[in-house]
C-alpha positions as CSV (number, residue, x, y, z in Angstrom):
1,M,276.2,-79.9,68.2
2,V,277.6,-76.4,68.4
3,L,274.5,-75.0,66.5
4,Y,272.2,-76.8,69.0
5,L,274.1,-75.2,71.9
6,V,273.8,-71.8,70.4
7,I,270.1,-72.2,69.7
8,A,269.5,-73.6,73.2
9,K,271.3,-70.7,74.8
10,A,269.3,-68.2,72.7
11,A,266.1,-69.9,73.7
12,D,267.1,-69.9,77.4
13,T,267.9,-66.2,77.2
14,S,264.6,-65.5,75.5
15,R,262.7,-67.5,78.1
16,A,264.5,-65.7,80.9
17,R,263.6,-62.3,79.4
18,R,260.0,-63.4,79.0
19,N,259.9,-64.6,82.6
20,V,261.2,-61.3,83.9
21,Y,258.5,-59.5,81.9
22,I,255.8,-61.8,83.2
23,D,257.1,-61.5,86.8
24,N,257.0,-57.7,86.5
25,N,253.5,-57.7,85.1
26,N,252.4,-60.1,87.9
27,A,253.8,-57.7,90.5
28,V,251.8,-54.8,89.0
29,V,248.6,-57.0,89.0
30,D,249.2,-58.0,92.6
31,A,249.6,-54.3,93.6
32,N,246.4,-53.4,91.7
33,N,244.6,-56.3,93.4
34,Q,245.7,-55.1,96.8
35,A,244.6,-51.6,96.1
36,L,241.3,-52.8,94.9
37,A,240.8,-55.1,97.9
38,Q,241.6,-52.1,100.2
39,S,239.1,-49.9,98.3
40,I,236.4,-52.6,98.6
41,E,237.1,-53.0,102.3
42,Q,236.8,-49.2,102.8
43,T,233.6,-49.1,100.8
44,K,232.2,-51.9,102.9
45,Q,233.0,-50.0,106.1
46,E,231.3,-46.9,104.7
47,I,228.2,-48.9,103.9
48,F,228.1,-50.4,107.4
49,T,228.5,-47.0,108.9
50,V,225.5,-45.8,107.0
């Protein structure tokens, strides 16, 4: 029982670390997507101007 609790706690800690890593990567992807969408919108406006 004790061994199970130790293993379960280690697994929870590992999952929590992995989730933080994934959340950070998702934030970077979201920022890049917003920058790309803004760039696309700017390019569209330039095309319409021409």
